[in-house]
C-alpha positions as CSV (number, residue, x, y, z in Angstrom):
1,X,0.2,0.2,0.0
2,X,1.2,3.2,-1.1
3,X,0.9,6.4,1.1
4,X,-0.5,9.5,-1.3
5,X,0.6,12.8,-0.1
6,X,-0.8,16.5,-1.3
7,X,1.3,19.0,-2.5
8,X,0.4,22.5,-4.0
9,X,1.3,22.6,-7.7
10,X,3.9,25.1,-9.3
11,X,1.2,27.6,-10.1
12,X,-0.4,27.6,-7.0
13,X,2.8,28.2,-5.0
14,X,3.7,30.8,-7.4
15,X,0.0,32.2,-6.1
16,X,0.7,32.0,-2.9
17,X,4.0,33.2,-2.4
18,X,3.2,36.5,-4.5
19,X,0.3,36.7,-2.1
20,X,2.7,36.4,0.7
21,X,5.3,39.0,-0.3
22,X,2.5,41.2,-0.9
23,X,1.5,41.0,2.5
24,X,5.3,41.0,3.9
25,X,5.6,44.4,2.2
26,X,2.7,45.6,3.6
27,X,3.8,44.7,7.3
28,X,1.0,42.2,8.0
29,X,3.1,38.8,7.8
30,X,6.4,37.8,8.8
31,X,6.9,34.1,8.2
32,X,5.5,31.0,6.7
33,X,5.7,27.0,6.5
34,X,4.5,24.4,4.1
35,X,3.1,21.1,5.0
36,X,2.5,18.3,2.7
37,X,0.1,15.7,4.6
38,X,-2.0,12.9,3.3
39,X,-5.2,14.5,3.0
40,X,-4.1,18.1,2.6
41,X,-1.4,20.8,1.8
42,X,-1.5,23.6,4.1
43,X,0.6,27.0,3.8
44,X,1.0,28.6,7.1
45,X,1.4,32.3,7.6
46,X,2.5,34.1,10.6
47,X,2.7,37.5,12.3
48,X,5.6,36.4,14.2
49,X,7.9,33.2,14.2
50,X,6.8,32.1,17.7
51,X,3.2,32.3,17.3
52,X,0.7,30.0,15.9
53,X,-0.2,30.7,12.4
54,X,-2.2,33.3,11.9
55,X,-4.2,31.8,8.6
56,X,-3.9,28.3,7.2
57,X,-4.6,28.2,3.5
58,X,-5.3,24.6,2.8
59,X,-5.6,22.3,-0.8
60,X,-7.9,19.3,0.0
61,X,-8.6,17.7,-3.0
62,X,-11.1,15.4,-1.7
63,X,-13.3,18.4,-1.2
64,X,-12.6,19.7,-4.9
65,X,-16.2,18.3,-6.2
66,X,-18.3,19.6,-3.3
67,X,-17.1,23.1,-1.9
68,X,-13.8,23.5,-3.6
69,X,-10.4,22.2,-2.8
70,X,-9.0,25.4,-1.4
71,X,-10.2,27.1,2.2
72,X,-8.5,29.6,4.6
73,X,-8.7,29.3,8.0
74,X,-8.2,31.6,10.8
75,X,-6.0,31.1,13.9
76,X,-9.3,29.7,15.5
77,X,-10.1,27.2,13.4
78,X,-12.8,29.1,11.6
79,X,-13.0,28.7,7.8
80,X,-13.3,32.2,6.3
81,X,-13.6,31.3,2.9
82,X,-13.7,27.9,0.6
83,X,-13.7,27.6,-3.0
84,X,-12.6,26.4,-6.1
85,X,-10.4,29.4,-7.2
86,X,-7.4,29.9,-5.1
87,X,-7.1,33.7,-6.3
88,X,-11.0,34.0,-5.1
89,X,-10.4,32.2,-1.6
90,X,-7.1,34.4,-1.1
91,X,-9.3,37.6,-1.7
92,X,-10.7,37.0,1.9
93,X,-7.4,37.8,3.4
94,X,-6.6,40.9,1.3
95,X,-6.8,44.4,3.2
96,X,-9.7,46.4,2.1
97,X,-7.3,49.2,0.4
98,X,-5.7,46.4,-1.6
99,X,-9.1,44.8,-2.8
100,X,-9.7,45.1,-6.7
101,X,-13.0,46.8,-7.3
102,X,-15.6,44.2,-9.1
103,X,-14.2,41.0,-7.5
């Protein structure tokens, strides 16, 4: 029996790291971690290195057909947004001044 592990694909990582860079430039985030687990891939962001993650962006392929493979979780475990499109899911984390009108 082989154990399957979920990873972010190159384009997904590019989107995540670009967004992370914008948030670092805005002074919101300072560190990140990547985890590849049997059921999900997780991109965690931190305000400070020693804290619990501020947000976790998850990719769960088994949820793709129902609510979408991507989700954003807050530090308290609440799901802030779920969906099929990573960019739209990440939009929930954009500061108000950075949001594009019409999205």
